[in-house]
Backbone bond lengths (Angstrom), bond angles and torsions (degrees), N, CA, C in turn:
res aa  C-N    CA-C-N  psi(-1)  N-CA   C-N-CA  omega(-1)  CA-C   N-CA-C  phi
1 X - - - 1.470 - - 1.554 111.87 -
2 X 1.254 115.43 2.93 1.510 119.28 177.54 1.502 111.99 88.51
3 X 1.341 111.95 -170.75 1.420 121.12 -176.09 1.543 113.18 -78.33
4 X 1.281 115.02 -164.74 1.441 121.28 -178.97 1.553 110.42 -67.42
5 X 1.271 113.21 150.77 1.543 119.78 179.95 1.516 106.62 -84.39
6 X 1.322 113.88 -178.94 1.466 119.11 179.89 1.500 111.74 -60.43
7 X 1.303 118.88 151.73 1.480 121.64 178.71 1.504 107.58 -73.91
8 X 1.355 115.75 138.95 1.428 123.44 176.60 1.576 110.42 -121.35
9 X 1.231 116.70 157.77 1.509 123.71 177.29 1.540 108.37 -77.78
10 X 1.307 113.87 159.29 1.488 118.40 176.83 1.458 112.67 -62.69
11 X 1.303 117.27 -30.61 1.531 118.89 177.87 1.537 110.34 -64.20
12 X 1.344 115.31 -35.23 1.528 117.35 172.95 1.453 112.25 -60.44
13 X 1.313 115.38 -45.97 1.495 117.91 -179.09 1.495 109.93 -62.19
14 X 1.281 122.18 -41.40 1.445 125.46 179.00 1.524 114.05 -59.44
15 X 1.373 117.88 -22.37 1.473 119.71 176.90 1.557 111.39 -66.67
16 X 1.360 113.58 -28.63 1.460 114.02 178.98 1.553 110.40 -74.03
17 X 1.291 118.04 132.20 1.453 125.08 176.73 1.530 106.75 -106.26
18 X 1.354 116.44 96.07 1.488 121.68 -178.71 1.453 106.02 -107.58
19 X 1.390 116.31 118.68 1.457 121.30 -179.95 1.507 111.32 -122.33
20 X 1.304 114.17 164.53 1.515 118.98 176.02 1.520 105.16 -108.93
21 X 1.347 113.74 139.47 1.491 119.78 178.76 1.566 106.39 -144.78
22 X 1.305 114.82 167.10 1.424 122.95 179.89 1.544 110.47 -102.75
23 X 1.278 119.89 128.48 1.420 123.70 174.13 1.482 110.57 -64.77
24 X 1.343 120.44 120.19 1.483 126.12 -173.62 1.510 109.54 -106.54
25 X 1.378 117.33 -24.01 1.390 118.90 -178.06 1.582 106.17 -151.12
26 X 1.317 114.30 144.25 1.447 119.93 173.56 1.498 111.84 -148.36
27 X 1.328 117.03 143.79 1.451 117.71 -177.28 1.598 106.79 -152.15
28 X 1.293 114.96 154.78 1.479 119.15 178.36 1.555 111.86 -58.21
29 X 1.310 114.79 151.85 1.451 121.89 172.71 1.517 109.04 -127.31
30 X 1.364 113.51 77.74 1.474 118.47 -172.31 1.554 110.10 -72.49
31 X 1.332 120.40 -16.50 1.531 119.72 -178.99 1.536 109.13 -82.16
32 X 1.293 119.43 -10.30 1.427 118.41 -177.54 1.533 112.66 -65.90
33 X 1.288 118.76 150.26 1.464 121.86 178.66 1.491 113.16 -67.16
34 X 1.318 117.05 -39.71 1.476 122.66 175.18 1.548 105.10 -111.92
35 X 1.291 118.10 148.46 1.482 119.48 -176.83 1.510 111.69 -56.69
36 X 1.310 116.49 131.18 1.488 124.52 -172.52 1.458 110.19 -148.38
37 X 1.315 113.95 163.88 1.492 124.80 174.96 1.572 106.11 -128.64
38 X 1.335 114.82 132.46 1.477 119.93 171.67 1.525 107.88 -81.46
39 X 1.311 117.71 130.45 1.435 120.22 178.34 1.593 110.17 -127.95
40 X 1.329 110.16 151.38 1.502 117.92 176.81 1.568 102.73 -119.47
41 X 1.335 116.34 127.32 1.492 122.49 -179.03 1.450 111.90 -116.62
42 X 1.340 121.36 130.11 1.408 126.96 -179.72 1.515 107.55 -93.75
43 X 1.391 115.15 117.45 1.437 121.58 179.02 1.518 113.71 -105.65
44 X 1.351 115.18 21.64 1.427 120.15 173.20 1.544 112.95 89.37
45 X 1.290 117.62 -173.42 1.492 121.29 -172.88 1.513 113.26 -66.06
46 X 1.279 120.83 -33.50 1.447 122.21 -175.74 1.527 112.31 -69.70
47 X 1.373 117.53 -42.19 1.485 120.22 -175.00 1.547 112.75 -111.46
48 X 1.322 118.53 -17.86 1.468 121.95 178.61 1.493 112.14 67.90
49 X 1.309 115.45 -159.50 1.481 121.68 -177.07 1.556 110.48 -91.45
50 X 1.330 114.16 131.06 1.382 121.46 -179.03 1.596 109.73 -124.79
51 X 1.320 120.36 150.65 1.481 119.66 -171.83 1.592 107.63 -116.87
52 X 1.359 111.80 155.87 1.477 120.00 -179.01 1.537 107.68 -150.11
53 X 1.284 115.34 159.05 1.446 124.63 166.62 1.545 107.98 -105.83
54 X 1.310 115.19 127.87 1.487 117.57 -175.33 1.491 110.98 -131.61
55 X 1.332 115.29 131.34 1.476 121.83 -176.98 1.549 106.05 -89.93
56 X 1.321 114.94 75.53 1.494 120.32 -172.62 1.493 112.37 -126.62
57 X 1.354 116.73 18.40 1.507 118.59 -172.94 1.479 114.69 -69.59
58 X 1.309 117.87 -16.32 1.519 120.21 -179.75 1.540 111.39 -65.39
59 X 1.356 113.95 -40.90 1.467 121.12 -174.29 1.504 115.11 -105.52
60 X 1.311 119.80 -19.29 1.424 122.66 -168.93 1.505 114.10 -130.00
61 X 1.300 115.62 138.79 1.481 121.54 170.87 1.514 107.01 -100.85
62 X 1.347 117.77 170.15 1.418 120.42 176.34 1.531 109.58 -59.93
63 X 1.285 117.23 -40.24 1.488 120.41 179.39 1.506 112.57 -63.83
64 X 1.354 115.74 -34.49 1.471 118.12 177.84 1.491 113.62 -67.98
65 X 1.339 116.79 -32.53 1.495 122.49 -178.54 1.438 114.48 -72.67
66 X 1.314 116.94 -50.11 1.503 119.16 -174.94 1.502 112.84 -58.34
67 X 1.363 116.10 118.69 1.469 120.23 -179.89 1.489 109.08 102.52
68 X 1.320 122.51 -14.39 1.461 127.00 178.62 1.493 110.41 -78.06
69 X 1.350 116.68 137.60 1.417 120.40 175.75 1.559 107.46 -90.23
70 X 1.302 117.33 138.72 1.446 125.20 -176.85 1.525 109.12 -133.06
71 X 1.329 115.32 154.54 1.441 121.90 173.40 1.598 108.91 -98.47
72 X 1.332 118.51 141.98 1.407 121.58 -177.62 1.518 110.85 -150.50
73 X 1.332 115.67 148.83 1.470 119.52 166.90 1.500 108.53 -81.65
74 X 1.340 116.27 122.89 1.437 119.86 -176.37 1.503 115.44 -104.37
75 X 1.342 119.24 -0.83 1.487 121.26 -176.60 1.476 114.75 -116.68
76 X 1.412 116.58 26.31 1.476 119.75 169.29 1.519 105.22 -88.74
77 X 1.343 114.01 154.44 1.526 114.27 174.63 1.444 109.94 -68.11
78 X 1.345 117.30 152.18 1.498 122.24 175.92 1.510 111.57 -52.34
79 X 1.321 116.33 146.34 1.476 118.11 -178.78 1.540 107.23 -133.01
80 X 1.297 117.18 131.91 1.455 126.75 179.29 1.519 110.35 -72.77
81 X 1.281 120.37 115.15 1.489 124.43 176.06 1.553 104.99 -114.59
82 X 1.334 113.83 98.21 1.465 116.22 -174.04 1.440 110.46 63.44
83 X 1.395 114.58 -127.43 1.487 121.81 178.68 1.587 112.45 -89.55
84 X 1.294 115.57 3.71 1.482 121.74 -172.95 1.499 108.82 -114.64
85 X 1.392 114.46 137.79 1.477 119.98 -179.26 1.552 105.70 -100.57
86 X 1.357 115.17 115.60 1.458 122.35 179.97 1.509 106.63 -88.71
87 X 1.343 120.89 128.28 1.434 125.07 -178.40 1.471 113.74 -103.26
88 X 1.305 119.34 -12.57 1.478 122.44 -178.26 1.508 107.17 -141.36
89 X 1.368 113.54 163.97 1.485 118.22 175.89 1.565 104.66 -111.98
90 X 1.270 119.07 108.87 1.407 123.23 173.73 1.489 111.63 -73.20
91 X 1.316 118.46 133.89 1.463 120.65 -171.26 1.513 113.72 -96.44
92 X 1.362 114.81 141.46 1.438 121.05 -179.78 1.434 109.03 -157.99
93 X 1.379 115.25 170.67 1.465 119.57 176.86 1.564 106.11 -132.61
94 X 1.299 115.41 150.42 1.509 118.36 175.83 1.500 114.95 -71.17
95 X 1.285 115.18 142.29 1.431 120.91 168.80 1.510 110.26 -80.70
96 X 1.314 118.90 -176.11 1.491 121.32 -177.53 1.503 111.13 -60.44
97 X 1.338 119.22 -24.85 1.421 120.91 177.26 1.517 115.99 -95.14
98 X 1.349 116.16 5.11 1.397 119.96 176.50 1.533 114.56 90.30
99 X 1.300 117.41 -2.57 1.459 122.41 179.29 1.566 110.24 -82.07
100 X 1.348 118.14 141.75 1.388 123.59 -175.81 1.515 115.68 -75.16
101 X 1.388 110.74 131.80 1.527 118.68 173.13 1.512 103.93 -112.82
102 X 1.337 117.69 125.41 1.425 122.18 -178.51 1.534 113.38 -66.20
103 X 1.317 116.22 147.77 1.499 120.08 172.80 1.517 109.68 -99.19
104 X 1.257 115.82 144.44 1.436 122.40 179.99 1.519 111.38 -168.49
105 X 1.314 118.86 174.57 1.460 121.81 -177.74 1.485 110.86 -71.37
106 X 1.336 120.00 151.40 1.457 119.82 177.34 1.477 106.97 -82.69
107 X 1.340 123.52 -13.63 1.470 123.55 176.06 1.505 106.75 -132.97
108 X 1.293 116.31 157.29 1.463 123.49 -177.59 1.502 107.66 -63.89
109 X 1.385 116.68 130.88 1.450 119.78 176.40 1.593 108.75 -131.74
110 X 1.239 118.98 164.29 1.473 121.11 -177.63 1.556 110.62 -60.88
111 X 1.292 118.55 135.08 1.479 118.84 174.54 1.447 111.08 -58.95
112 X 1.324 115.41 140.78 1.477 122.53 -179.81 1.507 114.19 93.75
113 X 1.338 117.33 -6.57 1.451 120.08 -179.93 1.491 111.95 -58.29
114 X 1.321 117.46 135.25 1.471 120.96 -174.36 1.585 106.91 -96.30
115 X 1.339 113.24 138.45 1.458 120.42 176.04 1.527 108.28 -75.03
116 X 1.335 112.42 139.28 1.510 117.97 177.17 1.525 105.15 -158.31
């Protein structure tokens, strides 16, 4: 992906609302152009359950995802992904082969916790 991006101010960083939530439901998304899984993530009482399409089939099965805590940007506008409306951007980084590895806390934290 190249080097570092342009420098931003701390106020710009604060505009991102990155929260941790628990995957409560996952199902195949066979209609997607690239292999993907539809997931529903519970961010606690304040934000509730939000959904996303994630291209994570190389490393994760549906059974692997349910119960896993993940980090996601929760304040982007919804985005239409095929016939599915994605409400969050689940965060991950590519492995050496370019397949996505999800980001999440190393220990269990309360759902809805904000990254700072």
